[in-house]
C-alpha positions as CSV (number, residue, x, y, z in Angstrom):
1,M,231.9,37.9,189.7
2,T,234.1,39.9,187.3
3,S,231.1,42.0,186.3
4,M,230.1,42.7,189.9
5,T,233.7,43.7,190.7
6,I,233.7,46.1,187.8
7,N,230.4,47.7,188.8
8,T,231.5,48.1,192.4
9,G,234.8,49.7,191.2
10,A,232.9,52.1,188.9
11,R,230.5,53.1,191.7
12,A,233.5,53.7,194.1
13,A,235.3,55.8,191.4
14,A,232.1,57.8,190.8
15,A,231.7,58.4,194.5
16,A,235.3,59.5,194.9
17,S,234.9,61.8,191.9
18,R,231.8,63.3,193.4
19,R,233.6,63.9,196.7
20,T,236.6,65.5,195.0
21,S,234.2,67.7,193.0
22,H,232.4,68.7,196.2
23,K,235.6,69.5,197.9
24,R,236.7,71.7,195.0
25,R,233.4,73.5,194.9
26,V,233.6,74.1,198.7
27,R,237.1,75.5,198.4
28,R,236.1,77.6,195.5
29,E,233.1,79.0,197.3
30,G,235.3,79.6,200.4
31,F,237.8,81.5,198.3
32,V,235.0,83.6,196.7
33,G,233.6,84.3,200.2
34,W,237.0,85.5,201.5
35,L,237.3,87.8,198.5
36,F,234.0,89.5,199.5
37,V,235.2,89.7,203.1
38,L,238.7,91.0,202.3
39,P,237.8,94.7,201.7
40,A,236.0,94.9,205.0
41,F,238.8,93.0,206.8
42,L,241.4,95.3,205.4
43,M,239.5,98.4,206.6
44,Y,239.0,96.8,210.0
45,A,242.7,95.8,210.2
46,T,243.8,99.3,209.2
47,F,241.6,101.4,211.4
48,E,240.9,99.0,214.3
49,L,243.5,96.3,214.7
50,L,246.6,98.3,213.8
51,P,245.8,101.3,216.1
52,L,245.0,98.8,218.9
53,L,248.4,97.0,218.5
54,M,250.2,100.4,218.3
55,S,248.4,101.5,221.5
56,I,249.6,98.4,223.3
57,Q,253.1,99.0,222.0
58,Y,253.1,102.7,223.1
59,S,251.8,101.8,226.5
60,F,255.3,100.3,227.3
61,L,257.1,103.4,226.1
62,R,257.8,106.9,227.2
63,W,257.1,109.2,224.2
64,D,256.0,112.7,223.6
65,G,254.8,112.0,220.1
66,I,257.7,113.7,218.4
67,G,261.1,112.7,220.0
68,P,262.7,109.4,220.6
69,M,260.9,106.6,222.4
70,T,262.2,105.1,225.6
71,W,261.2,101.6,226.9
72,V,259.7,101.8,230.4
73,G,258.0,98.5,230.7
74,L,255.0,98.5,233.1
75,K,255.8,101.9,234.5
76,N,253.0,103.6,232.6
77,Y,250.5,101.1,234.0
78,A,251.8,101.7,237.5
79,T,251.4,105.4,237.0
80,V,247.8,105.0,236.0
81,L,247.0,102.8,239.1
82,E,249.0,105.0,241.6
83,V,248.1,108.5,240.6
84,P,244.7,109.4,242.1
85,S,243.7,111.8,239.3
86,L,244.2,109.0,236.8
87,F,242.8,106.0,238.7
88,G,239.9,108.2,239.8
89,T,238.7,108.5,236.2
90,I,238.2,104.7,236.2
91,I,236.1,105.0,239.4
92,N,234.1,107.8,237.9
93,A,233.4,105.6,234.8
94,F,232.0,102.8,236.9
95,K,229.8,105.3,238.8
96,L,228.4,106.4,235.4
97,V,227.6,102.7,234.7
98,V,224.8,103.1,237.4
99,F,223.3,106.0,235.5
100,F,224.0,105.0,231.9
101,S,223.2,101.3,232.3
102,F,221.3,100.1,235.3
103,V,218.8,102.9,235.6
104,P,217.9,103.1,231.9
105,V,217.5,99.3,231.7
106,A,215.4,99.2,234.9
107,L,213.2,102.1,233.8
108,G,213.1,100.8,230.2
109,L,211.6,97.5,231.5
110,I,208.9,99.3,233.5
111,V,208.1,101.9,230.8
112,A,208.0,99.2,228.1
113,S,205.7,97.1,230.2
114,V,203.4,100.0,231.0
115,M,203.3,101.1,227.3
116,R,202.3,97.7,226.1
117,R,199.4,97.7,228.6
118,V,198.0,101.3,228.3
119,A,199.5,102.9,225.2
120,A,198.3,101.3,222.1
121,G,197.8,102.6,218.5
122,R,198.9,106.1,217.7
123,L,199.6,106.9,221.4
124,G,202.0,104.1,221.6
125,S,203.8,105.1,218.4
126,L,204.0,108.7,219.6
127,S,205.4,107.6,223.0
128,R,208.1,105.5,221.4
129,T,209.0,108.3,219.0
130,V,209.4,110.8,221.8
131,L,211.4,108.4,223.9
132,F,213.7,107.5,221.0
133,L,214.4,111.1,219.9
134,P,217.5,111.5,222.1
135,Q,219.1,108.6,220.1
136,I,219.0,110.6,216.9
137,I,220.0,114.0,218.4
138,P,223.8,114.6,218.2
139,L,225.3,114.1,221.6
140,V,227.2,117.4,221.3
141,A,224.0,119.3,220.7
142,A,222.3,117.4,223.6
143,G,225.2,118.3,225.9
144,I,224.9,122.0,225.0
145,I,221.2,122.0,225.6
146,W,221.5,120.2,228.9
147,G,224.3,122.6,229.9
148,W,221.8,125.5,229.5
149,L,219.1,123.6,231.4
150,L,221.3,122.8,234.4
151,A,223.1,126.2,234.6
152,M,222.3,128.6,237.4
153,P,219.8,130.6,235.4
154,G,218.6,127.5,233.6
155,L,215.1,126.1,233.4
156,F,215.7,123.4,236.1
157,N,216.6,126.0,238.7
158,Q,213.8,128.2,237.7
159,V,211.3,125.4,238.2
160,L,212.8,124.8,241.7
161,R,212.4,128.5,242.6
162,L,208.8,128.4,241.2
163,V,207.9,125.5,243.6
164,G,209.6,127.1,246.6
165,L,212.8,125.1,246.5
166,G,215.1,128.0,245.5
167,G,217.5,127.1,248.2
168,A,218.4,123.9,246.4
169,A,219.2,125.7,243.2
170,R,222.9,125.6,242.1
171,A,225.1,125.3,239.1
172,W,224.6,121.5,238.8
173,L,227.4,120.9,236.4
174,G,229.8,123.1,238.3
175,D,229.1,121.6,241.7
176,F,231.8,119.1,243.0
177,D,229.1,116.8,244.6
178,W,226.4,117.0,241.9
179,A,228.3,117.3,238.6
180,L,228.7,113.6,238.1
181,P,225.1,112.7,238.9
182,A,224.0,115.6,236.6
183,V,226.0,114.0,233.8
184,G,224.5,110.7,234.7
185,I,221.0,112.1,234.4
186,I,221.9,113.3,230.8
187,G,223.0,109.7,230.1
188,I,219.7,108.3,231.4
189,W,217.8,110.7,229.1
190,V,219.9,109.6,226.1
191,L,219.7,105.9,226.7
192,L,216.3,105.3,228.1
193,G,214.5,105.4,224.7
194,F,216.9,102.9,223.2
195,C,216.4,100.4,226.1
196,T,212.6,101.0,226.1
197,V,212.1,100.4,222.3
198,L,214.4,97.3,222.3
199,L,212.7,95.8,225.4
200,E,209.2,96.5,224.1
201,T,210.2,94.7,220.8
202,G,211.3,91.7,222.9
203,M,208.0,91.8,224.8
204,S,206.0,91.6,221.6
205,K,207.6,88.1,220.9
206,I,206.4,86.6,224.2
207,D,203.6,84.2,223.8
208,P,200.4,85.9,225.2
209,S,199.1,82.5,226.4
210,L,201.7,82.6,229.2
211,Y,200.2,85.8,230.6
212,E,196.7,84.3,230.2
213,S,197.7,81.2,232.2
214,A,199.3,83.4,234.8
215,R,196.1,85.4,235.2
216,I,194.0,82.3,235.5
217,D,196.3,81.2,238.3
218,G,195.6,84.6,240.0
219,S,198.9,86.3,239.3
220,G,199.0,90.0,239.3
221,W,200.9,92.4,237.1
222,L,204.0,92.4,239.4
223,R,204.2,88.6,239.5
224,E,203.8,88.4,235.7
225,F,206.5,91.0,235.3
226,F,209.1,89.2,237.4
227,S,208.1,85.6,236.6
228,I,207.4,85.9,232.8
229,T,208.6,89.2,231.3
230,V,212.0,89.6,232.8
231,P,213.2,86.0,232.4
232,L,212.0,85.8,228.8
233,L,213.8,89.1,228.0
234,R,217.2,87.8,229.0
235,Q,218.8,88.3,225.6
236,E,217.3,91.8,225.1
237,I,218.4,92.8,228.6
238,G,221.9,91.5,227.8
239,V,222.0,93.6,224.6
240,C,220.9,96.7,226.5
241,L,223.4,96.2,229.3
242,T,226.2,95.6,226.8
243,V,225.5,98.8,224.8
244,T,224.9,101.0,227.9
245,V,227.9,99.7,229.9
246,I,230.2,100.4,226.9
247,A,228.7,103.8,226.6
248,A,229.4,104.5,230.2
249,L,232.9,103.3,230.3
250,S,233.8,105.0,227.0
251,A,231.9,108.2,227.7
252,F,233.6,111.3,226.2
253,D,231.4,113.6,224.1
254,I,228.7,114.4,226.7
255,V,231.3,114.8,229.5
256,Y,233.6,117.0,227.3
257,V,230.8,119.3,226.2
258,T,229.1,119.7,229.6
259,T,232.0,119.8,232.1
260,A,235.3,118.9,230.3
261,G,236.0,116.7,233.2
262,G,235.5,119.4,235.9
263,P,235.1,120.9,238.3
264,G,238.5,119.7,239.3
265,Y,238.4,116.0,238.5
266,A,234.8,115.5,239.7
267,T,233.6,114.3,236.2
268,A,236.9,113.2,234.7
269,V,236.5,109.9,232.9
270,P,239.1,107.8,231.0
271,G,238.1,109.2,227.6
272,I,238.7,112.8,228.8
273,Q,241.9,111.9,230.5
274,I,243.3,110.0,227.5
275,Y,242.6,113.0,225.3
276,I,244.3,115.4,227.8
277,L,247.4,113.1,228.3
278,A,247.9,112.5,224.6
279,F,247.1,115.8,223.0
280,T,247.7,118.4,225.8
281,E,250.5,116.9,227.9
282,Q,252.1,114.8,225.1
283,R,252.3,111.8,227.4
284,I,251.5,109.2,224.7
285,G,252.7,106.2,226.8
286,T,250.6,107.0,229.8
287,A,247.6,107.8,227.6
288,S,248.0,104.5,225.8
289,A,248.3,102.6,229.1
290,L,245.0,104.1,230.3
291,A,243.4,103.2,227.0
292,V,244.5,99.6,227.2
293,L,243.3,99.3,230.8
294,L,240.0,100.8,229.8
295,M,239.7,98.2,227.0
296,A,240.5,95.4,229.4
297,L,237.9,96.6,231.9
298,V,235.3,96.8,229.1
299,I,236.0,93.2,228.1
300,I,236.0,92.0,231.7
301,V,232.6,93.6,232.4
302,I,231.0,92.7,229.1
303,L,231.9,89.0,228.8
304,P,229.9,87.8,231.9
305,I,226.9,89.8,230.6
306,Q,227.2,88.2,227.2
307,R,227.5,84.7,228.8
308,L,224.5,85.2,231.1
309,S,222.3,86.6,228.4
310,R,223.0,83.6,226.1
311,E,222.4,80.8,228.6
312,D,219.6,78.4,227.7
313,R,216.3,79.5,229.1
314,V,214.9,77.2,231.8
C-alpha cells in the first residue's frame, strides 16, 4: 500500500511539473510573440490609432490649427448634418458607391464567367492583364488621362461627332448633371479589373462536377450562374464589395485631379471637403467631425457585408 501511494504521488508530482513547465513555455512563447508584434503595433498606434483619437478629440472643438481651442460639444456634427454643402458630400459618396462598387462587382461576375468559358490560355492571360492594368496605374495619372479624354475636344466627344451624335458632346467633367457619373465611370474602369481577377480566382475553386450535374439536369448558363457560381462566390463577392465600398466612400485622388469637387459642389465628396475645411478654411473641428462621421458610415456599411459574406454556405 505504501509503495502504491508513493508511486501515485510521484506520478502526480511529475504531471504537475509537466503542467507547470508547459505553462512556462506557453508564457515564454507568448512573450516572444508579443516582442515580434510590438514594432508593428507601435507603428500602427503612432500613425493610425493616435491620429484617430486626436480627430475624435478635435471634432468636439473649435480650432483654426494655430490659436486656442474652444469646446463646442456636438456643434461641429450638427454643422455637418445641417449645412447642405457638407451633408451633400456624404450623399455624393453614396452615389459613387453605385459606380465604384455595385457596377464593377456585377460586371466582374459576368466578365469573369465569360472569360472562363471562352478565353483560355494566352488569350485569357492577356485579357486579365489588360483588365488589371488600371490597378497598377497611379490614380493621379489615370485622372489626368481621363480628364483629357472627357474634355470638350477630347477623344470621347470626337467619337460622338464621328457617329453623328455631336449634339450630345459636352465637357463631361464640367457639367453639373454629368460630372459625378463621369467620375463614376472612371471608378468603374479602375476597379473592374480587380473584381474580375478576384472573382475568376474564386471560380477556379468551384468543383467542376457541380456544373456537370447541372448540365445533366438541363440547366443553362444563366441557371448555373445564379444557382452555383454566385452562391459559391459569397466570400469573394464580400471582399470585392468591402474594398470597392471603402474606395467609394473615401474617394479623393481621382475626384481631386479630375474635378476638385466641382462644378460647384456637384462632385464634392467627404475627402475633398475635409481637405478644404482643414487646410484651406482652417476649420479643424468641422473637418474632424466630417471625418469621424465618414469613418462611422464606412463601419456601418462594411460590417453587414462582412457578416453576410462569412455566413455558412447552405
